[in-house]
All heavy atoms as TSV, in Angstrom:
chain	resi	resn	atom	element	x	y	z
A	1	MET	N	N	51.726	70.575	-82.828
A	1	MET	CA	C	52.521	69.582	-83.654
A	1	MET	C	C	52.403	68.243	-83.127
A	1	MET	O	O	52.353	67.836	-81.947
A	1	MET	CB	C	53.971	70.155	-83.516
A	1	MET	CG	C	54.930	69.357	-84.306
A	1	MET	SD	S	56.691	70.092	-84.087
A	1	MET	CE	C	57.307	69.571	-85.541
A	2	ALA	N	N	52.294	67.334	-84.195
A	2	ALA	CA	C	52.052	65.911	-83.817
A	2	ALA	C	C	53.370	65.268	-83.404
A	2	ALA	O	O	54.413	65.690	-83.786
A	2	ALA	CB	C	51.501	65.202	-85.159
A	3	LYS	N	N	53.283	64.304	-82.498
A	3	LYS	CA	C	54.365	63.531	-81.982
A	3	LYS	C	C	54.303	62.215	-82.570
A	3	LYS	O	O	53.246	61.567	-82.823
A	3	LYS	CB	C	54.348	63.438	-80.435
A	3	LYS	CG	C	54.534	64.707	-79.685
A	3	LYS	CD	C	54.635	64.406	-78.195
A	3	LYS	CE	C	54.893	65.788	-77.542
A	3	LYS	NZ	N	55.509	65.526	-76.213
A	4	ALA	N	N	55.381	61.617	-82.876
A	4	ALA	CA	C	55.473	60.285	-83.447
A	4	ALA	C	C	55.530	59.341	-82.376
A	4	ALA	O	O	56.251	59.468	-81.380
A	4	ALA	CB	C	56.717	60.139	-84.484
A	5	ALA	N	N	54.849	58.142	-82.615
A	5	ALA	CA	C	54.913	56.988	-81.650
A	5	ALA	C	C	54.703	55.744	-82.396
A	5	ALA	O	O	54.469	55.724	-83.553
A	5	ALA	CB	C	53.830	57.276	-80.526
A	6	GLN	N	N	54.816	54.629	-81.579
A	6	GLN	CA	C	54.627	53.294	-82.217
A	6	GLN	C	C	53.699	52.462	-81.265
A	6	GLN	O	O	53.887	52.525	-80.076
A	6	GLN	CB	C	56.074	52.572	-82.185
A	6	GLN	CG	C	56.057	51.378	-83.011
A	6	GLN	CD	C	56.249	51.528	-84.443
A	6	GLN	OE1	O	56.549	52.574	-84.923
A	6	GLN	NE2	N	55.941	50.478	-85.282
A	7	ILE	N	N	52.695	51.884	-81.907
A	7	ILE	CA	C	51.832	50.921	-81.143
A	7	ILE	C	C	52.467	49.640	-81.146
A	7	ILE	O	O	52.834	49.141	-82.243
A	7	ILE	CB	C	50.418	50.771	-81.736
A	7	ILE	CG1	C	49.798	52.215	-81.871
A	7	ILE	CG2	C	49.597	49.902	-80.966
A	7	ILE	CD1	C	49.408	52.821	-80.519
A	8	VAL	N	N	52.870	49.087	-79.983
A	8	VAL	CA	C	53.599	47.875	-79.846
A	8	VAL	C	C	52.915	46.818	-79.011
A	8	VAL	O	O	53.443	45.763	-78.771
A	8	VAL	CB	C	55.010	48.197	-79.293
A	8	VAL	CG1	C	55.848	48.928	-80.229
A	8	VAL	CG2	C	55.054	48.852	-77.895
A	9	GLY	N	N	51.751	47.167	-78.610
A	9	GLY	CA	C	50.881	46.268	-77.857
A	9	GLY	C	C	49.390	46.377	-78.033
A	9	GLY	O	O	49.009	47.079	-78.934
A	10	LYS	N	N	48.581	45.904	-77.149
A	10	LYS	CA	C	47.231	46.039	-77.226
A	10	LYS	C	C	46.706	47.375	-76.839
A	10	LYS	O	O	46.829	47.656	-75.664
A	10	LYS	CB	C	46.467	44.859	-76.476
A	10	LYS	CG	C	44.994	44.886	-76.705
A	10	LYS	CD	C	44.386	43.771	-75.731
A	10	LYS	CE	C	42.816	43.688	-75.905
A	10	LYS	NZ	N	42.285	42.637	-75.131
A	11	VAL	N	N	46.152	48.134	-77.849
A	11	VAL	CA	C	45.743	49.428	-77.546
A	11	VAL	C	C	44.238	49.426	-78.113
A	11	VAL	O	O	44.147	49.143	-79.401
A	11	VAL	CB	C	46.533	50.643	-78.191
A	11	VAL	CG1	C	45.812	51.975	-77.854
A	11	VAL	CG2	C	47.844	50.565	-77.500
A	12	GLU	N	N	43.208	49.828	-77.400
A	12	GLU	CA	C	41.968	49.871	-77.939
A	12	GLU	C	C	41.203	51.137	-77.722
A	12	GLU	O	O	41.597	51.927	-76.728
A	12	GLU	CB	C	41.072	48.722	-77.249
A	12	GLU	CG	C	41.557	47.391	-77.577
A	12	GLU	CD	C	40.731	46.279	-76.910
A	12	GLU	OE1	O	40.432	46.426	-75.683
A	12	GLU	OE2	O	40.429	45.279	-77.601
A	13	PHE	N	N	40.157	51.509	-78.481
A	13	PHE	CA	C	39.313	52.646	-78.264
A	13	PHE	C	C	37.856	52.205	-78.534
A	13	PHE	O	O	37.628	51.188	-79.281
A	13	PHE	CB	C	39.755	53.733	-79.177
A	13	PHE	CG	C	39.494	53.515	-80.685
A	13	PHE	CD1	C	38.439	54.212	-81.156
A	13	PHE	CD2	C	40.243	52.609	-81.431
A	13	PHE	CE1	C	38.016	53.881	-82.568
A	13	PHE	CE2	C	40.013	52.450	-82.714
A	13	PHE	CZ	C	38.912	53.109	-83.335
A	14	ARG	N	N	37.010	53.044	-78.005
A	14	ARG	CA	C	35.626	52.902	-78.222
A	14	ARG	C	C	35.094	53.964	-79.224
A	14	ARG	O	O	35.275	55.153	-78.867
A	14	ARG	CB	C	34.875	52.920	-76.940
A	14	ARG	CG	C	33.339	52.537	-77.009
A	14	ARG	CD	C	32.617	52.538	-75.718
A	14	ARG	NE	N	33.186	51.659	-74.704
A	14	ARG	CZ	C	33.142	50.462	-74.575
A	14	ARG	NH1	N	32.476	49.704	-75.535
A	14	ARG	NH2	N	33.805	49.822	-73.588
A	15	SER	N	N	34.562	53.552	-80.231
A	15	SER	CA	C	33.930	54.505	-81.195
A	15	SER	C	C	32.395	54.688	-80.852
A	15	SER	O	O	31.541	53.828	-81.087
A	15	SER	CB	C	34.055	53.824	-82.615
A	15	SER	OG	O	33.374	54.756	-83.505
A	16	GLY	N	N	32.118	55.854	-80.274
A	16	GLY	CA	C	30.775	56.104	-79.842
A	16	GLY	C	C	30.271	55.178	-78.768
A	16	GLY	O	O	31.123	55.005	-77.828
A	17	ASP	N	N	29.101	54.513	-78.940
A	17	ASP	CA	C	28.720	53.593	-77.989
A	17	ASP	C	C	28.934	52.199	-78.371
A	17	ASP	O	O	28.504	51.248	-77.903
A	17	ASP	CB	C	27.169	53.801	-77.788
A	17	ASP	CG	C	26.746	55.018	-77.101
A	17	ASP	OD1	O	27.636	55.586	-76.324
A	17	ASP	OD2	O	25.681	55.608	-77.332
A	18	GLY	N	N	29.798	52.110	-79.461
A	18	GLY	CA	C	30.164	50.736	-79.990
A	18	GLY	C	C	31.113	49.952	-79.121
A	18	GLY	O	O	31.497	50.333	-78.030
A	19	PRO	N	N	31.457	48.844	-79.664
A	19	PRO	CA	C	32.422	47.879	-78.880
A	19	PRO	C	C	33.833	48.542	-79.007
A	19	PRO	O	O	34.119	49.460	-79.859
A	19	PRO	CB	C	32.363	46.646	-79.693
A	19	PRO	CG	C	32.004	47.097	-81.078
A	19	PRO	CD	C	31.125	48.223	-80.977
A	20	MET	N	N	34.781	47.991	-78.144
A	20	MET	CA	C	36.072	48.375	-78.173
A	20	MET	C	C	36.668	47.887	-79.485
A	20	MET	O	O	36.493	46.807	-79.990
A	20	MET	CB	C	36.865	47.715	-76.973
A	20	MET	CG	C	36.401	48.257	-75.652
A	20	MET	SD	S	36.578	50.040	-75.447
A	20	MET	CE	C	38.374	49.960	-75.078
A	21	MET	N	N	37.574	48.583	-80.131
A	21	MET	CA	C	38.133	48.406	-81.339
A	21	MET	C	C	39.688	48.521	-81.232
A	21	MET	O	O	40.128	49.536	-80.562
A	21	MET	CB	C	37.746	49.375	-82.465
A	21	MET	CG	C	36.158	49.386	-82.501
A	21	MET	SD	S	35.393	49.705	-83.988
A	21	MET	CE	C	36.482	49.328	-85.336
A	22	PRO	N	N	40.449	47.615	-81.882
A	22	PRO	CA	C	41.905	47.785	-81.729
A	22	PRO	C	C	42.575	48.787	-82.575
A	22	PRO	O	O	41.992	49.085	-83.676
A	22	PRO	CB	C	42.343	46.391	-82.162
A	22	PRO	CG	C	41.367	45.936	-83.095
A	22	PRO	CD	C	40.014	46.474	-82.614
A	23	ILE	N	N	43.592	49.317	-82.142
A	23	ILE	CA	C	44.450	50.226	-83.015
A	23	ILE	C	C	45.518	49.290	-83.394
A	23	ILE	O	O	46.266	48.718	-82.644
A	23	ILE	CB	C	44.991	51.384	-82.244
A	23	ILE	CG1	C	43.871	52.259	-81.783
A	23	ILE	CG2	C	45.964	52.167	-83.056
A	23	ILE	CD1	C	44.263	53.507	-80.745
A	24	PRO	N	N	45.754	49.211	-84.738
A	24	PRO	CA	C	46.877	48.295	-85.217
A	24	PRO	C	C	48.239	48.658	-84.884
A	24	PRO	O	O	48.515	49.844	-84.709
A	24	PRO	CB	C	46.716	48.300	-86.814
A	24	PRO	CG	C	46.079	49.661	-87.105
A	24	PRO	CD	C	45.164	49.985	-85.857
A	25	GLU	N	N	49.059	47.653	-84.577
A	25	GLU	CA	C	50.440	47.893	-84.265
A	25	GLU	C	C	51.141	48.654	-85.451
A	25	GLU	O	O	50.772	48.327	-86.663
A	25	GLU	CB	C	51.163	46.597	-83.946
A	25	GLU	CG	C	50.697	45.949	-82.702
A	25	GLU	CD	C	51.532	44.883	-82.220
A	25	GLU	OE1	O	52.617	44.639	-82.738
A	25	GLU	OE2	O	51.155	44.160	-81.124
A	26	GLY	N	N	51.948	49.487	-85.096
A	26	GLY	CA	C	52.747	50.300	-86.138
A	26	GLY	C	C	52.823	51.671	-85.700
A	26	GLY	O	O	52.413	52.057	-84.712
A	27	PRO	N	N	53.255	52.495	-86.760
A	27	PRO	CA	C	53.445	53.930	-86.343
A	27	PRO	C	C	52.086	54.764	-86.340
A	27	PRO	O	O	51.201	54.442	-86.964
A	27	PRO	CB	C	54.293	54.491	-87.661
A	27	PRO	CG	C	53.974	53.540	-88.739
A	27	PRO	CD	C	53.724	52.192	-88.052
A	28	VAL	N	N	52.174	55.691	-85.308
A	28	VAL	CA	C	50.985	56.655	-85.173
A	28	VAL	C	C	51.464	58.026	-85.012
A	28	VAL	O	O	52.599	58.148	-84.623
A	28	VAL	CB	C	50.094	56.189	-83.966
A	28	VAL	CG1	C	49.342	54.924	-84.142
A	28	VAL	CG2	C	50.812	56.125	-82.698
A	29	ASP	N	N	50.596	58.984	-85.251
A	29	ASP	CA	C	50.906	60.401	-85.012
A	29	ASP	C	C	50.013	60.783	-83.850
A	29	ASP	O	O	48.804	60.366	-83.806
A	29	ASP	CB	C	50.653	61.313	-86.145
A	29	ASP	CG	C	51.737	61.146	-87.234
A	29	ASP	OD1	O	52.794	60.915	-86.912
A	29	ASP	OD2	O	51.367	61.351	-88.407
A	30	ILE	N	N	50.394	61.519	-82.935
A	30	ILE	CA	C	49.658	61.857	-81.629
A	30	ILE	C	C	49.646	63.396	-81.493
A	30	ILE	O	O	50.602	64.009	-81.480
A	30	ILE	CB	C	50.197	61.123	-80.504
A	30	ILE	CG1	C	50.332	59.723	-80.591
A	30	ILE	CG2	C	49.415	61.606	-79.185
A	30	ILE	CD1	C	51.098	59.020	-79.502
A	31	GLU	N	N	48.327	63.849	-81.367
A	31	GLU	CA	C	48.173	65.310	-81.022
A	31	GLU	C	C	47.521	65.167	-79.540
A	31	GLU	O	O	46.590	64.472	-79.301
A	31	GLU	CB	C	47.038	65.937	-81.908
A	31	GLU	CG	C	47.545	66.025	-83.385
A	31	GLU	CD	C	48.482	67.275	-83.623
A	31	GLU	OE1	O	48.516	68.141	-82.670
A	31	GLU	OE2	O	49.126	67.356	-84.723
A	32	MET	N	N	48.098	66.019	-78.744
A	32	MET	CA	C	47.729	65.981	-77.341
A	32	MET	C	C	47.259	67.342	-76.913
A	32	MET	O	O	47.744	68.385	-77.305
A	32	MET	CB	C	48.840	65.495	-76.388
A	32	MET	CG	C	49.276	64.143	-76.575
A	32	MET	SD	S	50.507	63.487	-75.381
A	32	MET	CE	C	51.878	63.877	-76.184
A	33	ASN	N	N	46.205	67.425	-75.890
A	33	ASN	CA	C	45.929	68.566	-75.209
A	33	ASN	C	C	45.880	68.116	-73.627
A	33	ASN	O	O	46.057	66.856	-73.410
A	33	ASN	CB	C	44.699	69.136	-75.739
A	33	ASN	CG	C	43.443	68.356	-75.546
A	33	ASN	OD1	O	43.117	67.829	-74.476
A	33	ASN	ND2	N	42.659	68.237	-76.705
A	34	PRO	N	N	45.579	68.964	-72.735
A	34	PRO	CA	C	45.483	68.497	-71.388
A	34	PRO	C	C	44.503	67.336	-71.010
A	34	PRO	O	O	44.748	66.637	-70.149
A	34	PRO	CB	C	45.109	69.823	-70.691
A	34	PRO	CG	C	45.592	70.946	-71.524
A	34	PRO	CD	C	45.320	70.276	-72.928
A	35	THR	N	N	43.547	67.183	-71.889
A	35	THR	CA	C	42.446	66.272	-71.420
A	35	THR	C	C	42.435	64.969	-72.258
A	35	THR	O	O	41.832	63.906	-71.956
A	35	THR	CB	C	41.097	66.841	-71.413
A	35	THR	OG1	O	40.750	67.285	-72.794
A	35	THR	CG2	C	40.898	68.027	-70.399
A	36	GLU	N	N	43.119	65.085	-73.430
A	36	GLU	CA	C	42.919	63.865	-74.414
A	36	GLU	C	C	44.115	63.804	-75.440
A	36	GLU	O	O	44.779	64.760	-75.582
A	36	GLU	CB	C	41.574	63.931	-75.258
A	36	GLU	CG	C	41.458	65.071	-76.018
A	36	GLU	CD	C	40.024	65.209	-76.568
A	36	GLU	OE1	O	39.026	64.605	-75.977
A	36	GLU	OE2	O	39.873	65.905	-77.560
A	37	ALA	N	N	44.274	62.518	-75.929
A	37	ALA	CA	C	45.304	62.397	-77.011
A	37	ALA	C	C	44.444	61.788	-78.196
A	37	ALA	O	O	43.759	60.865	-78.187
A	37	ALA	CB	C	46.272	61.393	-76.523
A	38	THR	N	N	44.698	62.336	-79.346
A	38	THR	CA	C	44.235	61.814	-80.645
A	38	THR	C	C	45.251	61.101	-81.448
A	38	THR	O	O	46.379	61.752	-81.722
A	38	THR	CB	C	43.643	63.059	-81.485
A	38	THR	OG1	O	42.539	63.661	-80.625
A	38	THR	CG2	C	43.043	62.431	-82.773
A	39	LEU	N	N	45.050	59.905	-81.700
A	39	LEU	CA	C	45.962	59.048	-82.451
A	39	LEU	C	C	45.470	58.903	-83.868
A	39	LEU	O	O	44.389	58.685	-84.050
A	39	LEU	CB	C	46.093	57.598	-81.806
A	39	LEU	CG	C	46.903	57.554	-80.504
A	39	LEU	CD1	C	46.145	58.225	-79.364
A	39	LEU	CD2	C	47.079	56.170	-80.055
A	40	SER	N	N	46.444	58.991	-84.809
A	40	SER	CA	C	46.087	58.839	-86.196
A	40	SER	C	C	47.097	57.819	-86.845
A	40	SER	O	O	48.159	57.849	-86.524
A	40	SER	CB	C	45.909	60.076	-86.977
A	40	SER	OG	O	47.241	60.852	-86.922
A	41	TRP	N	N	46.598	56.932	-87.640
A	41	TRP	CA	C	47.457	55.986	-88.356
A	41	TRP	C	C	46.907	55.654	-89.784
A	41	TRP	O	O	45.767	56.002	-90.160
A	41	TRP	CB	C	47.412	54.665	-87.581
A	41	TRP	CG	C	46.178	54.121	-87.397
A	41	TRP	CD1	C	45.619	53.023	-88.185
A	41	TRP	CD2	C	45.184	54.308	-86.381
A	41	TRP	NE1	N	44.401	52.635	-87.680
A	41	TRP	CE2	C	43.967	53.519	-86.676
A	41	TRP	CE3	C	44.968	55.232	-85.303
A	41	TRP	CZ2	C	42.988	53.466	-85.861
A	41	TRP	CZ3	C	43.910	55.201	-84.518
A	41	TRP	CH2	C	42.837	54.319	-84.830
A	42	VAL	N	N	47.675	54.868	-90.465
A	42	VAL	CA	C	47.122	54.237	-91.812
A	42	VAL	C	C	47.352	52.765	-91.678
A	42	VAL	O	O	48.403	52.305	-91.301
A	42	VAL	CB	C	48.056	54.870	-92.952
A	42	VAL	CG1	C	47.587	54.195	-94.269
A	42	VAL	CG2	C	47.845	56.314	-93.042
A	43	ASP	N	N	46.263	52.041	-91.960
A	43	ASP	CA	C	46.260	50.601	-91.970
A	43	ASP	C	C	45.982	50.155	-93.527
A	43	ASP	O	O	44.861	50.276	-93.913
A	43	ASP	CB	C	45.176	50.076	-91.011
A	43	ASP	CG	C	45.198	48.578	-90.864
A	43	ASP	OD1	O	46.248	47.929	-91.212
A	43	ASP	OD2	O	44.279	48.020	-90.299
A	44	GLY	N	N	47.005	49.824	-94.094
A	44	GLY	CA	C	46.917	49.537	-95.529
A	44	GLY	C	C	46.639	50.839	-96.295
A	44	GLY	O	O	47.516	51.802	-96.199
A	45	ASP	N	N	45.608	50.995	-96.893
A	45	ASP	CA	C	45.080	52.212	-97.576
A	45	ASP	C	C	44.106	53.048	-96.753
A	45	ASP	O	O	43.667	54.028	-97.199
A	45	ASP	CB	C	44.524	51.873	-98.956
A	45	ASP	CG	C	45.592	51.447	-99.927
A	45	ASP	OD1	O	46.698	51.719	-99.804
A	45	ASP	OD2	O	45.123	50.686	-100.908
A	46	ALA	N	N	43.679	52.479	-95.655
A	46	ALA	CA	C	42.648	53.044	-94.896
A	46	ALA	C	C	43.171	53.856	-93.625
A	46	ALA	O	O	43.868	53.295	-92.827
A	46	ALA	CB	C	41.598	51.931	-94.326
A	47	PRO	N	N	42.943	55.193	-93.681
A	47	PRO	CA	C	43.345	55.980	-92.468
A	47	PRO	C	C	42.476	55.687	-91.300
A	47	PRO	O	O	41.315	55.444	-91.471
A	47	PRO	CB	C	43.251	57.461	-92.977
A	47	PRO	CG	C	42.153	57.424	-94.034
A	47	PRO	CD	C	42.282	55.970	-94.608
A	48	GLY	N	N	43.039	55.871	-90.086
A	48	GLY	CA	C	42.223	55.733	-88.853
A	48	GLY	C	C	42.474	56.779	-87.816
A	48	GLY	O	O	43.614	57.344	-87.965
A	49	ALA	N	N	41.652	56.983	-87.010
A	49	ALA	CA	C	41.840	57.938	-85.872
A	49	ALA	C	C	41.135	57.583	-84.710
A	49	ALA	O	O	39.963	57.077	-84.828
A	49	ALA	CB	C	41.536	59.338	-86.392
A	50	ALA	N	N	41.609	57.892	-83.503
A	50	ALA	CA	C	40.915	57.563	-82.184
A	50	ALA	C	C	41.329	58.593	-81.252
A	50	ALA	O	O	42.495	59.047	-81.142
A	50	ALA	CB	C	41.330	56.253	-81.743
A	51	THR	N	N	40.394	58.996	-80.385
A	51	THR	CA	C	40.733	59.946	-79.283
A	51	THR	C	C	40.714	59.119	-77.915
A	51	THR	O	O	39.652	58.424	-77.703
A	51	THR	CB	C	39.714	61.109	-79.171
A	51	THR	OG1	O	39.844	61.796	-80.574
A	51	THR	CG2	C	40.008	62.082	-78.120
A	52	LEU	N	N	41.647	59.329	-77.179
A	52	LEU	CA	C	41.720	58.596	-75.809
A	52	LEU	C	C	41.713	59.648	-74.763
A	52	LEU	O	O	42.433	60.726	-74.911
A	52	LEU	CB	C	42.916	57.668	-75.674
A	52	LEU	CG	C	43.122	56.593	-76.779
A	52	LEU	CD1	C	44.527	56.015	-76.495
A	52	LEU	CD2	C	41.982	55.672	-76.698
A	53	PRO	N	N	41.126	59.350	-73.611
A	53	PRO	CA	C	41.304	60.368	-72.514
A	53	PRO	C	C	42.672	60.240	-72.044
A	53	PRO	O	O	43.322	59.251	-72.204
A	53	PRO	CB	C	40.295	59.690	-71.455
A	53	PRO	CG	C	39.328	58.917	-72.195
A	53	PRO	CD	C	40.100	58.477	-73.314
A	54	MET	N	N	43.212	61.401	-71.630
A	54	MET	CA	C	44.651	61.516	-71.302
A	54	MET	C	C	45.005	60.401	-70.232
A	54	MET	O	O	46.065	59.839	-70.289
A	54	MET	CB	C	44.955	62.824	-70.655
A	54	MET	CG	C	46.438	63.053	-70.460
A	54	MET	SD	S	47.431	62.739	-72.007
A	54	MET	CE	C	47.020	64.072	-73.065
A	55	MET	N	N	44.119	60.078	-69.251
A	55	MET	CA	C	44.551	59.035	-68.298
A	55	MET	C	C	44.767	57.683	-68.946
A	55	MET	O	O	45.654	56.955	-68.634
A	55	MET	CB	C	43.422	58.906	-67.203
A	55	MET	CG	C	43.786	59.611	-65.872
A	55	MET	SD	S	42.391	59.581	-64.678
A	55	MET	CE	C	42.238	57.741	-64.484
A	56	GLU	N	N	43.862	57.417	-69.837
A	56	GLU	CA	C	44.009	56.085	-70.541
A	56	GLU	C	C	45.139	56.101	-71.411
A	56	GLU	O	O	45.872	55.054	-71.523
A	56	GLU	CB	C	42.739	55.938	-71.408
A	56	GLU	CG	C	42.571	54.528	-71.939
A	56	GLU	CD	C	41.194	54.425	-72.676
A	56	GLU	OE1	O	40.281	55.104	-72.434
A	56	GLU	OE2	O	41.048	53.489	-73.546
A	57	PHE	N	N	45.534	57.149	-72.208
A	57	PHE	CA	C	46.707	57.257	-73.070
A	57	PHE	C	C	47.969	57.156	-72.144
A	57	PHE	O	O	48.734	56.247	-72.579
A	57	PHE	CB	C	46.670	58.629	-73.506
A	57	PHE	CG	C	48.023	58.854	-74.415
A	57	PHE	CD1	C	48.331	58.226	-75.560
A	57	PHE	CD2	C	48.999	59.735	-73.802
A	57	PHE	CE1	C	49.474	58.518	-76.266
A	57	PHE	CE2	C	50.112	60.044	-74.495
A	57	PHE	CZ	C	50.443	59.355	-75.740
A	58	LYS	N	N	48.051	57.730	-70.886
A	58	LYS	CA	C	49.207	57.679	-70.158
A	58	LYS	C	C	49.324	56.187	-69.570
A	58	LYS	O	O	50.404	55.593	-69.383
A	58	LYS	CB	C	49.025	58.569	-68.968
A	58	LYS	CG	C	49.342	60.010	-69.412
A	58	LYS	CD	C	49.293	61.011	-68.137
A	58	LYS	CE	C	49.637	62.422	-68.627
A	58	LYS	NZ	N	49.512	63.361	-67.569
A	59	ARG	N	N	48.136	55.500	-69.324
A	59	ARG	CA	C	48.179	53.996	-68.878
A	59	ARG	C	C	48.819	53.209	-69.981
A	59	ARG	O	O	49.746	52.448	-69.631
A	59	ARG	CB	C	46.850	53.526	-68.530
A	59	ARG	CG	C	46.838	52.096	-68.204
A	59	ARG	CD	C	45.377	51.617	-67.810
A	59	ARG	NE	N	44.447	51.894	-68.727
A	59	ARG	CZ	C	44.240	50.909	-69.664
A	59	ARG	NH1	N	44.988	49.862	-69.791
A	59	ARG	NH2	N	43.276	51.158	-70.554
A	60	TYR	N	N	48.401	53.391	-71.228
A	60	TYR	CA	C	49.005	52.597	-72.372
A	60	TYR	C	C	50.491	52.897	-72.457
A	60	TYR	O	O	51.303	51.970	-72.725
A	60	TYR	CB	C	48.336	52.946	-73.654
A	60	TYR	CG	C	46.981	52.236	-73.860
A	60	TYR	CD1	C	45.829	52.943	-74.113
A	60	TYR	CD2	C	46.821	50.837	-73.705
A	60	TYR	CE1	C	44.584	52.377	-74.302
A	60	TYR	CE2	C	45.661	50.179	-73.945
A	60	TYR	CZ	C	44.424	51.000	-74.262
A	60	TYR	OH	O	43.353	50.392	-74.381
A	61	VAL	N	N	50.942	54.146	-72.323
A	61	VAL	CA	C	52.346	54.522	-72.325
A	61	VAL	C	C	53.168	53.802	-71.209
A	61	VAL	O	O	54.120	53.221	-71.546
A	61	VAL	CB	C	52.526	55.969	-72.361
A	61	VAL	CG1	C	54.002	56.344	-72.294
A	61	VAL	CG2	C	52.011	56.589	-73.625
A	62	SER	N	N	52.604	53.900	-70.035
A	62	SER	CA	C	53.313	53.312	-68.772
A	62	SER	C	C	53.333	51.867	-68.850
A	62	SER	O	O	54.360	51.191	-68.493
A	62	SER	CB	C	52.656	53.759	-67.615
A	62	SER	OG	O	51.411	53.159	-67.399
A	63	GLU	N	N	52.353	51.149	-69.529
A	63	GLU	CA	C	52.389	49.755	-69.755
A	63	GLU	C	C	53.326	49.252	-70.897
A	63	GLU	O	O	53.417	48.141	-71.041
A	63	GLU	CB	C	50.968	49.135	-69.935
A	63	GLU	CG	C	50.018	49.436	-68.841
A	63	GLU	CD	C	48.575	48.962	-69.097
A	63	GLU	OE1	O	48.172	48.701	-70.268
A	63	GLU	OE2	O	47.726	48.829	-68.085
A	64	GLY	N	N	53.659	50.204	-71.644
A	64	GLY	CA	C	54.541	49.793	-72.893
A	64	GLY	C	C	53.873	49.644	-74.104
A	64	GLY	O	O	54.504	49.111	-75.048
A	65	ALA	N	N	52.557	49.688	-74.208
A	65	ALA	CA	C	51.800	49.433	-75.361
A	65	ALA	C	C	51.997	50.486	-76.333
A	65	ALA	O	O	51.839	50.272	-77.610
A	65	ALA	CB	C	50.335	49.123	-75.079
A	66	ILE	N	N	52.212	51.743	-75.933
A	66	ILE	CA	C	52.541	52.855	-76.837
A	66	ILE	C	C	53.850	53.334	-76.445
A	66	ILE	O	O	54.177	53.686	-75.321
A	66	ILE	CB	C	51.570	53.953	-76.645
A	66	ILE	CG1	C	50.120	53.584	-77.033
A	66	ILE	CG2	C	51.972	55.239	-77.523
A	66	ILE	CD1	C	49.074	54.642	-76.686
A	67	ARG	N	N	54.827	53.406	-77.491
A	67	ARG	CA	C	56.182	53.774	-77.359
A	67	ARG	C	C	56.363	55.083	-77.955
A	67	ARG	O	O	56.258	55.306	-79.263
A	67	ARG	CB	C	57.083	52.716	-77.903
A	67	ARG	CG	C	58.578	53.045	-77.626
A	67	ARG	CD	C	59.471	51.953	-78.085
A	67	ARG	NE	N	59.081	50.663	-77.487
A	67	ARG	CZ	C	59.196	49.447	-78.088
A	67	ARG	NH1	N	59.537	49.414	-79.439
A	67	ARG	NH2	N	58.796	48.369	-77.498
A	68	LEU	N	N	56.554	56.149	-77.162
A	68	LEU	CA	C	56.842	57.488	-77.636
A	68	LEU	C	C	58.160	57.525	-78.286
A	68	LEU	O	O	59.202	57.126	-77.722
A	68	LEU	CB	C	56.563	58.506	-76.717
A	68	LEU	CG	C	55.206	58.548	-76.100
A	68	LEU	CD1	C	55.150	59.528	-74.910
A	68	LEU	CD2	C	54.121	58.835	-77.032
A	69	HIS	N	N	58.327	58.355	-79.514
A	69	HIS	CA	C	59.602	58.629	-80.052
A	69	HIS	C	C	60.137	59.809	-79.466
A	69	HIS	O	O	59.502	60.715	-79.155
A	69	HIS	CB	C	59.500	58.675	-81.561
A	69	HIS	CG	C	59.146	57.406	-82.195
A	69	HIS	ND1	N	59.235	57.231	-83.596
A	69	HIS	CD2	C	58.566	56.251	-81.752
A	69	HIS	CE1	C	58.744	56.028	-83.928
A	69	HIS	NE2	N	58.297	55.450	-82.855
A	70	SER	N	N	61.453	59.979	-79.319
A	70	SER	CA	C	62.067	61.149	-78.774
A	70	SER	C	C	62.193	62.206	-79.797
A	70	SER	O	O	62.127	62.022	-80.927
A	70	SER	CB	C	63.558	60.841	-78.330
A	70	SER	OG	O	63.453	59.727	-77.413
């Protein structure tokens, strides 16, 4: 089951071997497993998704860039 969250700061991901890309501020859904978190969002009409290693996801949460909803 997806958890709701809000991107409120600078959160980036790398798509393949490409450059770091920003996740836009706003609502996201998060699916987690022990090793990674997959974030999905809609930016205008375009859906987006990114997978972050769990350590990186937890760092963004602890820094306050990702705010989890209760």
